[in-house]
C-alpha positions in Angstrom: 43.5 -81.4 -67.9 46.0 -82.5 -65.3 49.0 -83.5 -67.4 50.1 -85.9 -64.7 47.5 -88.5 -65.7 48.2 -88.3 -69.5 52.0 -88.0 -69.7 54.9 -90.0 -68.2 58.0 -89.2 -66.3 60.8 -91.6 -67.0 63.7 -92.5 -64.6 66.8 -93.6 -66.6 69.6 -95.3 -64.8 72.2 -97.3 -66.6 73.8 -98.8 -63.5 73.6 -102.5 -62.6 74.1 -101.7 -58.9 71.3 -101.0 -56.4 72.5 -98.3 -54.0 71.5 -94.9 -52.7 70.6 -93.4 -56.1 68.6 -96.4 -57.2 66.8 -96.6 -53.8 65.9 -93.0 -54.1 64.7 -93.3 -57.7 62.3 -96.1 -56.8 61.0 -94.3 -53.7 60.5 -91.0 -55.6 58.7 -92.9 -58.4 56.3 -94.4 -55.9 55.7 -91.0 -54.3 55.0 -89.5 -57.7 52.7 -92.3 -58.7 50.7 -91.8 -55.5 50.3 -88.2 -56.6 48.8 -89.1 -60.0 51.9 -89.3 -62.2 52.5 -92.0 -64.7 56.0 -93.3 -64.2 58.3 -95.6 -66.2 61.9 -96.9 -65.7 64.7 -97.5 -68.2 67.5 -99.6 -66.8 69.8 -102.5 -68.0 68.1 -105.9 -68.5 68.4 -108.0 -65.4 69.5 -105.0 -63.2 68.3 -104.8 -59.6 66.6 -101.5 -60.2 64.7 -102.8 -63.3 63.6 -105.9 -61.3 62.5 -103.8 -58.3 60.6 -101.4 -60.5 58.8 -104.2 -62.3 58.0 -105.9 -59.0 56.4 -102.6 -58.0 54.2 -102.6 -61.1 56.0 -99.8 -63.0 56.3 -99.8 -66.7 59.9 -100.9 -67.4 62.1 -101.0 -70.5 65.4 -103.0 -70.3 67.9 -101.0 -72.3 71.6 -101.2 -71.8 73.4 -97.8 -72.0 77.1 -98.7 -72.5 78.5 -96.7 -75.3 78.4 -92.9 -75.3 75.7 -91.5 -77.6 75.4 -94.9 -79.5 72.8 -94.3 -82.3 71.2 -97.7 -81.8 70.7 -96.9 -78.1 69.3 -93.5 -78.8 66.9 -95.0 -81.4 65.6 -97.5 -78.8 65.2 -94.7 -76.2 63.4 -92.4 -78.7 60.9 -95.2 -79.4 60.4 -95.8 -75.7 59.8 -92.2 -74.9 57.5 -91.7 -77.8 55.5 -94.9 -77.1 55.0 -93.9 -73.4 54.3 -90.2 -74.1 57.1 -89.3 -71.8 57.2 -85.5 -71.0 60.0 -85.5 -68.4 63.2 -87.6 -68.1 65.5 -87.9 -65.1 68.9 -89.2 -65.9 71.2 -90.7 -63.3 74.7 -90.5 -64.9 76.3 -88.4 -67.6 76.4 -91.5 -69.7 72.6 -91.7 -69.3 72.3 -88.1 -70.4 74.4 -88.7 -73.5 71.9 -91.3 -74.7 68.6 -90.7 -73.0 68.9 -86.9 -72.9 69.6 -86.8 -76.7 66.7 -89.2 -77.4 64.4 -87.2 -75.2 65.2 -83.9 -76.9 64.7 -85.6 -80.3 61.3 -86.9 -79.1 60.3 -83.4 -78.0 60.4 -84.1 -74.3 60.4 -80.7 -72.7 62.1 -81.6 -69.3 65.4 -83.4 -69.1 67.0 -83.4 -65.7 70.5 -84.6 -65.0 71.3 -85.8 -61.4 74.5 -85.1 -59.6 74.9 -87.6 -56.8 78.4 -86.7 -55.5 80.3 -83.5 -55.0 82.9 -84.3 -57.6 84.0 -81.4 -59.8 82.7 -81.2 -63.4 85.4 -81.4 -66.0 86.0 -78.4 -68.2 85.6 -80.3 -71.5 83.6 -79.4 -74.5 81.3 -82.4 -74.3 80.5 -81.7 -70.7 79.5 -78.1 -71.5 77.5 -79.2 -74.5 75.5 -81.9 -72.7 74.9 -79.9 -69.5 74.0 -76.7 -71.3 72.2 -77.9 -74.4 70.8 -81.4 -73.7 69.8 -81.1 -70.0 67.2 -78.5 -69.2 68.2 -78.6 -65.5 70.7 -80.1 -63.1 69.6 -81.7 -59.8 72.0 -81.6 -56.9 71.4 -83.4 -53.6 73.3 -81.1 -51.2 74.9 -77.8 -50.7 78.2 -79.5 -51.0 77.4 -80.8 -54.4 75.9 -77.5 -55.5 79.0 -75.6 -54.5 81.4 -78.0 -56.1 79.4 -78.2 -59.3 79.3 -74.4 -59.8 82.9 -73.8 -58.6 84.2 -76.3 -61.2 81.8 -75.2 -64.0 81.7 -71.4 -64.3 80.1 -72.0 -67.7 77.0 -73.5 -66.1 74.1 -71.1 -65.4 73.3 -71.2 -61.6 69.6 -70.8 -62.5 69.6 -74.3 -64.1 71.1 -76.0 -61.0 68.4 -77.1 -58.5 69.0 -78.2 -54.9 66.8 -81.2 -54.1 67.5 -83.0 -50.8 66.5 -86.6 -50.6 63.4 -87.0 -48.5 62.8 -89.7 -45.9 59.4 -91.5 -45.8 58.5 -91.1 -42.1 55.7 -93.6 -42.4 58.4 -96.3 -42.8 61.3 -94.7 -40.9 60.0 -93.7 -37.5 61.5 -93.8 -34.1 61.2 -96.6 -31.6 62.8 -96.9 -28.1 66.3 -98.5 -28.1 66.4 -102.0 -26.7 67.0 -102.0 -22.9 70.1 -103.6 -21.6 72.6 -105.7 -23.5 75.6 -104.6 -25.5 75.5 -101.3 -27.4 75.0 -102.0 -31.1 76.7 -99.8 -33.7 75.6 -100.0 -37.3 77.1 -99.4 -40.7 75.0 -99.4 -43.8 76.4 -98.9 -47.3 78.5 -100.3 -50.1 81.5 -102.2 -48.8 84.3 -100.2 -50.5 87.0 -97.7 -49.7 84.8 -94.7 -50.6 82.5 -95.5 -47.7 85.4 -95.6 -45.3 85.5 -99.3 -44.6 89.3 -99.4 -43.9 89.0 -96.5 -41.5 86.1 -98.2 -39.7 88.1 -101.5 -39.4 91.1 -99.6 -37.9 88.9 -97.7 -35.4 86.9 -100.7 -34.4 90.1 -102.8 -33.9 91.4 -100.2 -31.5 88.1 -99.8 -29.7 87.4 -103.4 -29.1 90.9 -104.2 -27.9 90.2 -102.6 -24.5 86.4 -102.8 -24.3 85.0 -104.3 -21.2 82.1 -106.8 -21.1 79.5 -106.6 -22.5 81.5 -105.6 -25.6 79.8 -103.4 -28.2 78.7 -105.0 -31.5 79.4 -103.6 -34.9 76.6 -104.7 -37.3 77.5 -104.2 -41.0 74.9 -104.2 -43.7 75.8 -104.1 -47.4 77.7 -105.8 -50.2 80.7 -104.8 -52.2 84.3 -105.5 -53.1 85.6 -105.5 -49.5 83.3 -108.2 -48.3 86.1 -110.8 -48.2 88.5 -108.4 -46.6 85.9 -107.7 -43.9 85.4 -111.4 -43.3 89.1 -112.0 -42.9 89.5 -109.1 -40.5 86.5 -110.2 -38.4 88.0 -113.7 -38.0 91.4 -112.3 -37.0 89.9 -110.1 -34.2 90.5 -111.2 -30.6 86.7 -111.1 -30.3 85.1 -112.0 -33.7 81.7 -111.9 -32.2 82.0 -108.1 -31.9 81.3 -107.8 -35.6 78.3 -109.1 -37.5 78.3 -109.1 -41.4 74.7 -109.1 -42.5 75.1 -108.8 -46.3 72.2 -107.2 -48.2 69.3 -106.2 -45.9 65.8 -105.7 -47.4 64.0 -104.3 -44.3 66.1 -101.2 -43.5 63.7 -99.6 -41.0 63.8 -102.8 -38.9 67.6 -102.9 -39.1 67.9 -99.3 -37.8 65.7 -100.1 -34.9 68.1 -102.9 -33.8 70.9 -100.3 -33.5 71.8 -97.8 -30.9 73.7 -95.6 -33.3 75.0 -95.5 -36.9 78.5 -94.8 -38.1 79.2 -93.2 -41.5 83.0 -93.0 -42.0 82.9 -92.0 -45.6 85.8 -90.5 -47.5 83.2 -88.6 -49.6 79.5 -88.9 -50.0 76.5 -88.3 -52.2 73.6 -87.4 -50.0 74.2 -89.8 -47.1 70.9 -91.6 -47.3 71.7 -94.1 -44.5 72.5 -91.3 -42.1 69.2 -89.6 -42.7 67.2 -92.8 -42.5 68.8 -93.8 -39.2 68.1 -90.3 -37.8 64.5 -90.6 -38.8 64.4 -93.8 -36.7 65.7 -91.9 -33.7 69.4 -93.0 -33.9 72.3 -90.6 -33.6 75.0 -90.8 -36.3 78.8 -90.5 -36.1 80.0 -89.3 -39.4 83.1 -87.9 -41.0 83.1 -84.2 -41.8 83.0 -84.6 -45.6 80.6 -83.7 -48.4 77.0 -83.5 -47.4 77.3 -85.3 -44.1 77.6 -82.1 -42.0 74.4 -80.9 -43.7 72.6 -83.9 -42.2 74.4 -84.6 -38.9 74.7 -81.6 -36.5 77.8 -82.1 -34.5 77.0 -82.5 -30.8 73.2 -82.2 -31.5 72.1 -85.2 -33.7 75.4 -87.0 -33.6 79.2 -86.4 -33.8 81.4 -85.4 -36.7 85.1 -86.5 -37.0 87.9 -85.5 -39.3 88.1 -87.7 -42.4 90.8 -90.4 -42.3 91.4 -90.0 -38.5 90.9 -93.5 -37.0 91.7 -92.3 -33.5 89.1 -89.5 -33.6 86.5 -92.0 -34.9 87.4 -94.5 -32.2 87.0 -91.7 -29.5 83.7 -90.6 -30.9 82.4 -94.2 -31.0 83.6 -94.8 -27.4 81.9 -91.6 -26.1 78.5 -92.5 -27.4 78.8 -96.2 -26.7 79.4 -95.3 -23.0 76.7 -92.6 -22.8 73.1 -93.9 -23.2 71.6 -90.5 -22.1 73.5 -88.7 -24.9 72.4 -91.2 -27.5 68.8 -90.8 -26.5 69.0 -87.0 -26.5 70.7 -86.9 -29.9 68.2 -89.4 -31.3 65.3 -87.3 -30.3 66.9 -84.2 -31.9 67.7 -86.3 -35.0 64.0 -87.1 -35.5 63.2 -83.4 -35.4 66.0 -82.6 -37.8 64.5 -85.1 -40.4 61.0 -83.8 -39.9 62.0 -80.2 -40.6 64.7 -80.5 -43.2 64.4 -83.9 -45.0 60.7 -84.7 -45.2 59.7 -86.9 -48.2 56.5 -85.0 -49.0 58.3 -81.7 -49.1 60.9 -83.3 -51.4 58.1 -84.6 -53.7 56.5 -81.1 -53.8 59.8 -79.7 -55.1 60.4 -82.5 -57.5 56.9 -82.1 -59.0 57.6 -78.4 -59.6 60.9 -79.3 -61.4 59.2 -81.9 -63.6 56.8 -79.3 -65.0 58.1 -77.1 -67.8 59.3 -74.5 -67.9 62.1 -74.7 -65.3 63.1 -71.1 -65.3 61.4 -69.0 -62.7 60.2 -71.9 -60.7 61.3 -73.4 -57.4 65.0 -73.2 -56.8 65.9 -73.2 -53.1 68.9 -71.1 -52.3 71.8 -73.1 -50.8 72.6 -72.2 -47.2 75.7 -72.4 -45.1 75.2 -75.0 -42.5 
């Protein structure tokens, strides 16, 4: 009997936010369900992820995971996993592993995967070693950068338990369309409006760029929410040409947004996977990104976009100016970007690998070797 139809994989995410990790979880869950898996979600009551999962007809349980290894939370999770016949759990944060991972092991769940979304080093502390070595049965990393940082900072972690799983892009939704003819060049930014995503750097670079830009001036279209929203609004109003910036807030239809752009900018200080960069490339848009974390694994400098040194506003301005002024280069890079996504970041390939990792035992199964890129 195919275990996919009789057992459940549960995605556990204690965050209230709805960003790249949450978007990927929901998309991966939809892909697994289409392949015959039963899927459930555990997330805080009223969280965006829980609401989205429920709206998409997944089994959901609203459980807050706030205190490390709280026995009352573990008891709730144990009951949930037992009731739904959960056979694999995928945890988002270490805090989730401390509760859901323990509950899963107590419930006899054979596969407990812990996700690593950013290339931050692991701390050399006893409880890290215990949870990663004895509660998680495997660690998912989203890039070579995260893989290398994880193992470099944690020599106590068995490399055979660390699995590289790139995010996959659904090319049925994110597909290329020709750029709009004529009019101003439209540059996009997609992400959380905070310092980690490089918002101050982008503001500085755009201020310098727009000061001397001739008509028709390029437009910077910013999609996202976050703590720097008011700062961005004040900056926009203080510009000599406020119309050169558009603050869109949260956008539901991301494929349609990418198709209104001519290129995307990702000026991050550090990254997880860089989902927005991959999505824009699938839509045939080149990407200007900082040379940090996983972004060089997605964006090939001079081929599918441009890479700039982190924190260098002048370099970012120069890169923006060069592509804004060169439509032929944008179209050439956009075509190469589509091929890049098809060959390296395809959703169906990602789901194939994820399915393998969700089936026990982990040892001896798929584990792609990280490559220098």
